[in-house]
TORLOZA-164687 format. One line per field, with one value per residue: residue in three letters; x, y, z of N, C-alpha, C in turn. Coordinates in steps of 0.2 Angstrom, whole numbers, plus 5000, padded with zeros to 4 digits. Layout:
% residues N
type: [ALA, ...]
n_u: [X, ...]
n_v: [Y, ...]
n_w: [Z, ...]
ca_u: [X, ...]
ca_v: [Y, ...]
ca_w: [Z, ...]
c_u: [X, ...]
c_v: [Y, ...]
c_w: [Z, ...]
***
This chain:
% residues 141
type: [MET, MET, GLU, LEU, LYS, LEU, ILE, ALA, GLU, HIS, LYS, GLN, ASP, PHE, LEU, PRO, LEU, LEU, ALA, LEU, ALA, ASP, SER, PRO, LYS, PHE, ILE, LYS, ASN, TYR, LEU, GLU, ARG, GLY, GLU, LEU, TYR, VAL, PHE, GLU, ASP, LYS, ALA, VAL, ALA, LEU, VAL, THR, LYS, GLU, GLU, ASP, GLY, SER, TYR, GLU, ILE, GLN, ASN, PHE, ALA, VAL, ALA, VAL, SER, PHE, GLN, GLY, ARG, GLY, PHE, GLY, LYS, ILE, PHE, MET, LEU, GLU, LEU, CYS, ARG, LYS, TYR, SER, GLY, GLN, THR, LEU, LEU, VAL, ARG, THR, ASP, GLU, TYR, THR, ALA, LYS, PHE, TYR, GLU, LYS, CYS, GLY, PHE, THR, ALA, PHE, LYS, ARG, VAL, LYS, ASN, TYR, PHE, PRO, GLU, LYS, TYR, GLY, GLU, ARG, ILE, PHE, ASP, LYS, SER, ARG, GLU, LEU, ILE, ASP, ASN, ILE, TYR, LEU, LYS, VAL, GLU, LEU, THR]
n_u: [5092, 5091, 5093, 5084, 5091, 5088, 5092, 5096, 5104, 5116, 5111, 5114, 5126, 5122, 5119, 5125, 5120, 5106, 5105, 5105, 5092, 5086, 5087, 5099, 5095, 5081, 5081, 5084, 5073, 5065, 5073, 5076, 5064, 5059, 5060, 5074, 5080, 5093, 5099, 5109, 5120, 5120, 5108, 5095, 5081, 5069, 5056, 5041, 5029, 5013, 5000, 4987, 4989, 4995, 5010, 5024, 5035, 5049, 5061, 5070, 5083, 5096, 5112, 5122, 5130, 5122, 5110, 5097, 5098, 5089, 5090, 5084, 5071, 5070, 5074, 5063, 5052, 5056, 5055, 5041, 5036, 5040, 5031, 5019, 5001, 4999, 4996, 5006, 5013, 5020, 5028, 5033, 5043, 5038, 5045, 5051, 5040, 5036, 5044, 5039, 5026, 5028, 5031, 5019, 5012, 5000, 4995, 4988, 4986, 4991, 5003, 5004, 5018, 5026, 5040, 5048, 5042, 5044, 5058, 5063, 5070, 5075, 5075, 5084, 5086, 5096, 5097, 5084, 5070, 5062, 5046, 5031, 5024, 5020, 5008, 5008, 5001, 5001, 4991, 4995, 4995]
n_v: [4817, 4835, 4849, 4863, 4877, 4887, 4903, 4913, 4923, 4936, 4938, 4947, 4942, 4935, 4943, 4944, 4933, 4935, 4947, 4943, 4942, 4954, 4972, 4978, 4989, 4988, 4975, 4977, 4982, 4971, 4961, 4959, 4956, 4944, 4926, 4918, 4907, 4895, 4885, 4871, 4880, 4886, 4893, 4904, 4909, 4921, 4923, 4931, 4933, 4938, 4951, 4945, 4932, 4924, 4919, 4926, 4925, 4934, 4935, 4925, 4916, 4908, 4903, 4908, 4898, 4887, 4888, 4884, 4870, 4863, 4864, 4875, 4872, 4860, 4866, 4875, 4865, 4860, 4871, 4873, 4862, 4865, 4875, 4869, 4867, 4880, 4896, 4902, 4916, 4925, 4939, 4943, 4945, 4944, 4934, 4926, 4922, 4910, 4900, 4899, 4895, 4882, 4876, 4875, 4886, 4898, 4912, 4927, 4941, 4955, 4969, 4982, 4990, 4990, 4988, 4998, 5009, 5008, 5007, 5018, 5018, 5008, 4991, 4976, 4959, 4946, 4951, 4953, 4965, 4970, 4973, 4971, 4966, 4951, 4943, 4928, 4913, 4899, 4886, 4877, 4860]
n_w: [5028, 5026, 5037, 5044, 5051, 5065, 5067, 5081, 5086, 5080, 5067, 5057, 5052, 5041, 5031, 5018, 5011, 5012, 5005, 4992, 4989, 4992, 4995, 5006, 5013, 5015, 5021, 5034, 5039, 5043, 5048, 5062, 5068, 5063, 5060, 5057, 5046, 5042, 5029, 5027, 5026, 5014, 5010, 5014, 5024, 5029, 5040, 5045, 5057, 5055, 5058, 5056, 5059, 5050, 5041, 5034, 5021, 5020, 5015, 5004, 4999, 4989, 4988, 4975, 4968, 4970, 4964, 4953, 4954, 4961, 4974, 4981, 4980, 4988, 5000, 5002, 5003, 5016, 5024, 5022, 5029, 5042, 5045, 5045, 5045, 5045, 5036, 5023, 5016, 5002, 4994, 4978, 4963, 4946, 4939, 4949, 4955, 4948, 4953, 4966, 4963, 4958, 4969, 4976, 4979, 4977, 4966, 4971, 4970, 4961, 4960, 4951, 4943, 4955, 4959, 4952, 4958, 4971, 4973, 4966, 4954, 4939, 4941, 4940, 4938, 4935, 4922, 4919, 4919, 4934, 4937, 4942, 4957, 4964, 4974, 4983, 4990, 5002, 5009, 5022, 5027]
ca_u: [5088, 5094, 5089, 5084, 5094, 5085, 5097, 5093, 5108, 5120, 5107, 5117, 5131, 5119, 5117, 5127, 5115, 5100, 5106, 5104, 5085, 5083, 5091, 5101, 5091, 5075, 5082, 5085, 5066, 5062, 5078, 5076, 5057, 5058, 5063, 5079, 5082, 5098, 5099, 5115, 5124, 5119, 5102, 5092, 5074, 5067, 5049, 5038, 5022, 5009, 4994, 4982, 4991, 4998, 5017, 5026, 5042, 5051, 5067, 5072, 5089, 5100, 5119, 5122, 5132, 5117, 5104, 5095, 5100, 5084, 5092, 5079, 5064, 5071, 5074, 5056, 5049, 5058, 5052, 5034, 5035, 5041, 5025, 5013, 4995, 4998, 4996, 5012, 5013, 5026, 5027, 5039, 5043, 5034, 5049, 5052, 5033, 5035, 5047, 5034, 5020, 5031, 5032, 5013, 5009, 4995, 4995, 4981, 4986, 4997, 5003, 5008, 5024, 5029, 5047, 5051, 5040, 5047, 5066, 5064, 5074, 5074, 5078, 5085, 5088, 5098, 5096, 5077, 5068, 5057, 5040, 5026, 5024, 5015, 5007, 5006, 5000, 4999, 4988, 4999, 4991]
ca_v: [4823, 4841, 4852, 4870, 4879, 4893, 4908, 4918, 4929, 4937, 4937, 4951, 4938, 4932, 4948, 4943, 4929, 4939, 4953, 4941, 4943, 4960, 4977, 4978, 4995, 4985, 4969, 4980, 4983, 4964, 4956, 4957, 4954, 4938, 4920, 4917, 4900, 4893, 4878, 4869, 4886, 4888, 4896, 4907, 4912, 4925, 4923, 4935, 4932, 4944, 4952, 4941, 4925, 4921, 4919, 4929, 4924, 4941, 4934, 4918, 4916, 4902, 4905, 4908, 4892, 4881, 4890, 4880, 4863, 4860, 4865, 4880, 4868, 4856, 4871, 4877, 4860, 4859, 4877, 4872, 4857, 4869, 4879, 4865, 4869, 4888, 4900, 4905, 4921, 4928, 4944, 4943, 4948, 4940, 4929, 4922, 4919, 4904, 4895, 4898, 4891, 4875, 4874, 4874, 4892, 4901, 4919, 4930, 4948, 4958, 4976, 4985, 4995, 4990, 4989, 5005, 5014, 5006, 5008, 5024, 5017, 5002, 4986, 4971, 4953, 4942, 4955, 4954, 4970, 4968, 4978, 4970, 4962, 4946, 4940, 4921, 4910, 4892, 4884, 4871, 4855]
ca_w: [5027, 5027, 5042, 5044, 5058, 5067, 5070, 5085, 5087, 5075, 5061, 5052, 5049, 5035, 5026, 5011, 5007, 5012, 5000, 4985, 4987, 4994, 4996, 5013, 5017, 5016, 5025, 5041, 5042, 5045, 5050, 5069, 5070, 5059, 5061, 5051, 5045, 5037, 5026, 5025, 5026, 5007, 5009, 5020, 5023, 5035, 5040, 5050, 5059, 5053, 5063, 5055, 5061, 5044, 5041, 5027, 5019, 5019, 5011, 5003, 4995, 4989, 4986, 4967, 4965, 4971, 4961, 4947, 4955, 4965, 4981, 4983, 4981, 4994, 5006, 5003, 5006, 5023, 5027, 5023, 5034, 5048, 5046, 5044, 5048, 5044, 5030, 5022, 5011, 5000, 4989, 4974, 4956, 4941, 4937, 4954, 4956, 4945, 4958, 4971, 4960, 4957, 4976, 4978, 4981, 4972, 4966, 4972, 4969, 4957, 4961, 4945, 4944, 4962, 4959, 4950, 4962, 4978, 4973, 4963, 4948, 4936, 4945, 4936, 4941, 4930, 4916, 4918, 4923, 4938, 4937, 4946, 4963, 4964, 4981, 4983, 4997, 5002, 5015, 5024, 5031]
c_u: [5092, 5090, 5089, 5087, 5091, 5091, 5094, 5097, 5113, 5117, 5111, 5123, 5129, 5117, 5119, 5123, 5108, 5100, 5105, 5097, 5082, 5088, 5093, 5097, 5084, 5075, 5081, 5078, 5063, 5067, 5077, 5069, 5055, 5062, 5068, 5081, 5088, 5098, 5105, 5120, 5124, 5113, 5099, 5085, 5073, 5059, 5046, 5031, 5018, 5003, 4989, 4983, 4994, 5006, 5019, 5033, 5044, 5057, 5068, 5077, 5093, 5107, 5119, 5125, 5128, 5111, 5103, 5097, 5095, 5085, 5086, 5073, 5065, 5071, 5067, 5052, 5050, 5055, 5044, 5032, 5036, 5035, 5019, 5007, 4994, 4997, 5003, 5011, 5020, 5024, 5034, 5038, 5039, 5038, 5050, 5045, 5033, 5038, 5042, 5028, 5022, 5031, 5025, 5009, 5005, 4995, 4988, 4980, 4992, 4997, 5007, 5013, 5027, 5036, 5050, 5048, 5043, 5055, 5067, 5069, 5072, 5078, 5078, 5088, 5090, 5096, 5088, 5074, 5062, 5052, 5035, 5027, 5019, 5014, 5005, 5005, 4999, 4997, 4992, 4995, 4995]
c_v: [4829, 4845, 4860, 4871, 4886, 4897, 4913, 4924, 4930, 4936, 4941, 4948, 4935, 4937, 4947, 4938, 4932, 4944, 4950, 4941, 4950, 4965, 4977, 4984, 4993, 4979, 4972, 4981, 4977, 4960, 4954, 4954, 4947, 4932, 4919, 4910, 4899, 4886, 4876, 4875, 4889, 4892, 4899, 4909, 4915, 4925, 4927, 4933, 4938, 4945, 4948, 4933, 4921, 4922, 4922, 4928, 4931, 4940, 4927, 4918, 4910, 4905, 4903, 4901, 4886, 4883, 4886, 4873, 4860, 4861, 4870, 4876, 4864, 4860, 4873, 4872, 4859, 4865, 4876, 4867, 4861, 4873, 4875, 4867, 4877, 4890, 4903, 4909, 4923, 4933, 4944, 4946, 4942, 4934, 4924, 4918, 4912, 4898, 4894, 4894, 4883, 4872, 4873, 4880, 4895, 4909, 4922, 4937, 4950, 4966, 4978, 4990, 4995, 4992, 4995, 5010, 5014, 5009, 5014, 5024, 5010, 4997, 4980, 4965, 4948, 4945, 4955, 4960, 4968, 4974, 4977, 4966, 4957, 4943, 4933, 4918, 4902, 4890, 4877, 4866, 4851]
c_w: [5029, 5032, 5041, 5051, 5059, 5070, 5074, 5086, 5081, 5068, 5055, 5049, 5042, 5030, 5019, 5007, 5007, 5006, 4993, 4984, 4989, 4995, 5004, 5017, 5018, 5021, 5032, 5044, 5045, 5048, 5058, 5071, 5067, 5062, 5055, 5051, 5040, 5035, 5023, 5023, 5018, 5005, 5015, 5019, 5030, 5034, 5046, 5051, 5058, 5058, 5062, 5057, 5056, 5045, 5034, 5026, 5016, 5014, 5010, 4998, 4995, 4986, 4978, 4965, 4966, 4968, 4955, 4948, 4959, 4972, 4984, 4984, 4987, 5000, 5007, 5006, 5014, 5027, 5028, 5028, 5041, 5050, 5044, 5048, 5048, 5037, 5029, 5016, 5008, 4994, 4985, 4967, 4952, 4939, 4943, 4957, 4954, 4949, 4963, 4969, 4960, 4964, 4980, 4980, 4975, 4972, 4967, 4971, 4965, 4958, 4955, 4947, 4951, 4962, 4957, 4955, 4969, 4978, 4969, 4957, 4945, 4940, 4940, 4940, 4936, 4923, 4914, 4922, 4927, 4938, 4942, 4952, 4963, 4972, 4979, 4990, 4996, 5009, 5017, 5028, 5035]
***
């Protein structure tokens, strides 16, 4: 079984992986207040505890060479085990939302034109333009 490793110090060392999922200028807003997990040194997740007691995945990234091979789903299942008994939230684009839905998350809100307004320009991921922000959650038992 593969393990999650909690990183308490030198979180900035993982910026190259974190930057696969978010802009470094936004990562700095949550890097130190969240729990950073590394999975097999090939994936990272940063989770914050929110005021309502839920936990939010602020960043979830898998090294490019491991994407599309089921590695992210295994990582997500391990992360969900870690937060068993909690509510786990995530906000993402309409394409990545499909990954979270395959992992048991349910969409409950859509913010139209989120990415162009937040970044002030057109944003692309794998040649797909990101427009809306999708909120998803899973109640872990």
